C-alpha positions as CSV (number, residue, x, y, z in Angstrom):
1,X,28.7,-32.3,-20.4
2,X,25.6,-31.1,-18.5
3,X,25.6,-31.4,-14.7
4,X,23.7,-34.4,-13.1
5,X,20.0,-33.9,-12.8
6,X,20.2,-33.8,-9.0
7,X,22.0,-30.5,-9.2
8,X,19.2,-28.9,-11.1
9,X,16.7,-30.3,-8.6
10,X,18.9,-28.9,-5.7
11,X,19.0,-25.5,-7.4
12,X,15.3,-25.5,-7.7
13,X,14.8,-26.4,-4.0
14,X,17.4,-23.7,-3.0
15,X,15.5,-21.1,-5.0
16,X,12.3,-21.9,-3.2
17,X,14.0,-21.8,0.2
18,X,15.5,-18.5,-0.7
19,X,12.1,-17.2,-1.7
20,X,10.5,-18.2,1.6
21,X,13.4,-16.8,3.6
22,X,13.2,-13.5,1.6
23,X,9.5,-13.3,2.3
24,X,10.0,-13.7,6.0
25,X,12.7,-11.0,6.0
26,X,10.3,-8.7,4.1
27,X,7.5,-9.4,6.5
28,X,9.7,-8.4,9.4
29,X,10.9,-5.2,7.6
30,X,7.4,-4.2,6.6
31,X,5.6,-4.8,9.9
32,X,1.9,-4.6,9.3
33,X,2.2,-3.7,5.6
34,X,1.3,-6.4,3.1
35,X,4.1,-7.2,0.7
36,X,3.6,-8.8,-2.7
37,X,6.5,-11.0,-3.6
38,X,6.8,-11.7,-7.4
39,X,5.3,-15.0,-8.4
40,X,7.9,-15.3,-11.1
41,X,10.4,-16.8,-8.6
42,X,8.5,-20.1,-8.0
43,X,7.9,-20.3,-11.8
44,X,11.6,-20.0,-12.4
45,X,12.3,-22.7,-9.8
46,X,9.8,-25.0,-11.6
47,X,11.3,-24.3,-15.0
48,X,14.8,-25.0,-13.8
49,X,13.6,-28.3,-12.3
50,X,11.7,-29.3,-15.5
51,X,14.3,-28.4,-18.0
52,X,17.3,-29.4,-15.9
53,X,16.0,-32.8,-15.0
54,X,14.0,-33.7,-18.1
55,X,15.9,-31.9,-20.8
56,X,19.3,-32.2,-19.2
57,X,20.2,-28.4,-19.4
58,X,18.9,-24.9,-19.1
59,X,19.8,-23.7,-22.6
60,X,16.1,-23.7,-23.7
61,X,15.6,-21.0,-21.0
62,X,18.4,-18.9,-22.4
63,X,21.1,-19.9,-19.9
64,X,24.3,-19.9,-22.0
65,X,27.8,-18.7,-21.4
66,X,28.8,-18.8,-25.1
67,X,29.3,-15.0,-25.3
68,X,28.9,-14.0,-21.6
69,X,30.8,-10.7,-21.8
70,X,29.2,-9.6,-25.0
71,X,25.7,-10.4,-23.7
72,X,26.3,-8.6,-20.5
73,X,27.5,-5.5,-22.4
74,X,24.3,-5.7,-24.6
75,X,22.2,-5.8,-21.4
76,X,24.0,-2.8,-20.0
77,X,23.4,-0.9,-23.2
78,X,19.7,-1.3,-22.8
79,X,19.8,0.9,-19.7
80,X,19.8,4.1,-21.8
81,X,16.7,3.4,-24.0
82,X,14.9,2.0,-21.0
83,X,15.4,5.3,-19.0
84,X,14.4,7.3,-22.1
85,X,11.2,5.3,-22.4
86,X,10.5,5.7,-18.6
87,X,11.0,9.5,-18.9
88,X,8.6,9.8,-21.9
89,X,5.9,7.7,-20.2
90,X,6.3,9.6,-16.9
91,X,5.9,12.9,-18.8
92,X,2.7,11.6,-20.2
93,X,1.4,10.3,-16.9
94,X,2.7,12.9,-14.4
95,X,4.1,11.5,-11.2
96,X,3.8,7.9,-12.4
97,X,7.3,6.8,-11.6
98,X,7.1,8.3,-8.1
99,X,3.9,6.3,-7.5
100,X,5.4,3.2,-9.0
101,X,8.5,3.3,-6.7
102,X,6.6,4.3,-3.6
103,X,3.5,2.2,-4.1
104,X,2.3,0.2,-1.1
105,X,3.5,-3.4,-1.0
106,X,6.6,-2.6,-3.2
107,X,9.5,-4.9,-2.3
108,X,12.0,-2.4,-3.5
109,X,10.6,0.5,-1.4
110,X,10.4,-1.8,1.6
111,X,14.1,-2.6,1.3
112,X,15.1,1.0,0.7
113,X,13.3,2.3,3.7
114,X,13.4,-0.7,5.9
115,X,17.2,-1.1,6.2
116,X,19.9,1.3,7.3
117,X,22.0,3.0,4.6
118,X,24.0,2.0,2.8
119,X,22.7,-1.5,3.3
120,X,19.3,-0.6,2.0
121,X,20.7,0.4,-1.4
122,X,22.9,-2.7,-1.4
123,X,19.9,-4.9,-0.6
124,X,17.8,-3.4,-3.3
125,X,20.5,-3.8,-5.9
126,X,21.1,-7.4,-4.8
127,X,17.3,-8.1,-5.0
128,X,17.1,-6.8,-8.5
129,X,20.1,-8.8,-9.7
130,X,19.6,-12.1,-8.0
131,X,15.8,-12.5,-7.6
132,X,13.6,-10.2,-9.5
133,X,15.4,-9.8,-12.8
134,X,16.4,-13.5,-13.4
135,X,13.0,-14.7,-12.3
136,X,11.0,-12.4,-14.6
137,X,13.4,-12.8,-17.5
138,X,13.1,-16.6,-17.4
139,X,9.3,-16.4,-17.4
140,X,8.7,-13.6,-20.0
141,X,11.8,-13.8,-22.2
142,X,13.1,-17.4,-21.7
143,X,9.8,-19.3,-21.5
144,X,7.3,-17.1,-23.3
145,X,9.3,-15.3,-26.0
146,X,11.6,-18.3,-26.5
147,X,8.7,-20.6,-27.3
148,X,6.8,-18.0,-29.4
149,X,9.7,-17.2,-31.7
150,X,9.6,-20.6,-33.3
151,X,5.8,-20.4,-33.7
152,X,5.1,-16.9,-34.8
153,X,8.5,-15.3,-35.6
154,X,10.7,-13.0,-33.5
155,X,8.8,-9.7,-34.1
156,X,5.4,-11.1,-33.1
157,X,7.0,-13.0,-30.2
158,X,8.5,-9.8,-28.9
159,X,5.3,-7.9,-29.2
160,X,3.2,-10.6,-27.6
161,X,5.5,-11.1,-24.6
162,X,5.7,-7.3,-24.2
163,X,2.0,-7.1,-24.0
164,X,1.8,-9.8,-21.4
165,X,4.6,-8.2,-19.5
166,X,2.7,-4.9,-19.6
167,X,-0.5,-6.6,-18.4
168,X,1.5,-8.1,-15.5
169,X,2.3,-4.6,-14.4
170,X,-0.9,-2.9,-15.4
171,X,-3.6,-5.3,-14.1
172,X,-2.5,-5.3,-10.5
173,X,-2.6,-1.5,-10.6
174,X,-6.1,-1.6,-12.1
175,X,-7.2,-3.9,-9.3
176,X,-5.7,-1.8,-6.5
177,X,-5.9,1.8,-5.3
178,X,-3.7,2.8,-8.3
179,X,-6.5,2.4,-10.9
180,X,-5.8,5.8,-12.5
181,X,-2.3,5.1,-13.8
182,X,-2.9,1.5,-14.8
183,X,-2.4,2.4,-18.4
184,X,0.9,4.0,-17.5
185,X,2.1,0.9,-15.6
186,X,1.1,-1.2,-18.7
187,X,3.2,1.1,-21.0
188,X,6.2,0.9,-18.6
189,X,6.0,-2.9,-18.8
190,X,5.4,-3.0,-22.5
191,X,8.2,-0.7,-23.4
192,X,10.6,-2.6,-21.1
193,X,9.4,-5.9,-22.7
194,X,10.2,-4.6,-26.2
195,X,13.7,-3.4,-25.2
196,X,14.6,-6.5,-23.2
197,X,12.9,-8.9,-25.7
198,X,15.0,-7.3,-28.5
199,X,18.2,-7.8,-26.4
200,X,17.2,-11.4,-25.9
201,X,16.7,-12.1,-29.6
202,X,19.7,-10.1,-30.8
203,X,22.0,-12.1,-28.5
204,X,20.8,-15.5,-29.8
205,X,18.2,-16.0,-27.0
206,X,20.7,-15.4,-24.2
207,X,18.9,-14.7,-20.9
208,X,22.1,-12.8,-19.7
209,X,21.4,-9.7,-21.8
210,X,17.8,-9.0,-20.5
211,X,18.8,-10.2,-17.1
212,X,21.5,-7.5,-16.8
213,X,19.3,-4.8,-18.4
214,X,16.3,-5.6,-16.2
215,X,18.5,-5.6,-13.0
216,X,19.9,-2.1,-13.9
217,X,16.4,-0.7,-14.7
218,X,15.1,-1.8,-11.3
219,X,18.3,-0.9,-9.4
220,X,19.2,2.2,-7.2
221,X,21.2,3.4,-10.2
222,X,18.0,4.0,-12.1
223,X,16.5,5.8,-9.1
224,X,19.5,8.1,-9.0
225,X,19.3,8.9,-12.7
226,X,15.6,9.6,-12.5
227,X,16.0,11.8,-9.5
228,X,18.8,13.7,-11.3
229,X,16.4,14.0,-14.3
230,X,13.7,15.5,-12.1
231,X,11.2,12.7,-12.5
232,X,11.6,11.4,-9.0
233,X,11.5,13.7,-5.9
234,X,14.8,14.4,-4.2
235,X,13.0,13.7,-0.9
236,X,13.2,10.1,-1.9
237,X,17.0,10.2,-1.5
238,X,16.8,11.9,1.8
239,X,14.2,9.5,3.1
240,X,16.3,6.4,2.2
241,X,19.4,8.0,3.7
242,X,17.9,8.5,7.1
243,X,17.9,4.9,8.2
244,X,15.5,2.2,9.0
245,X,11.8,2.8,9.7
246,X,10.7,2.3,13.2
């Protein structure tokens, strides 16, 4: 039996409150630096409100616990192909990953350099798992791909949402000082969209699999792997281990 509608409404409000509180914390950490908080968070809050209240549940968004452990394991398995894709794209666009991680206005980099260790790494991991990954997965896989699969089929749906996901990463770069690697950013998003979209489809439209995969790809674990692989500078680890910025 689905929870009462007021619980979904409350969850939506709490998400918005969390987003505002998180924005204020980031502003304090960043000082004068402008921070871009992902717009997927309010979209997810709106989707939860709509489907929870009007449809009586969040299954249309991919929220299901039918095979929770299996779906989480599938999500974890996407980490390997995601890292391989990142390495290949970074090899084609030299230094792309370093610029992506350290770009101005990055929430992740602000958390990593704005808090004292080890809390900076804990905060970055928590941000990836509880805010960034679920919000973007609901928007791109749950809403977009989930609706498209019934209309154009799974393969076309995966490719379309991956292209949109890629544009969501590439267009901001094209409009900023990072115009040169905009294509690289697009390819990072597109490849991630294909991998996460495939996990979403293969698990019967469960948001859990891409949620876990996305969180791992944007977590400090990925940074450590990419540093070990020589695609991110070791200075990045020393910088984030020295403590909060002044």
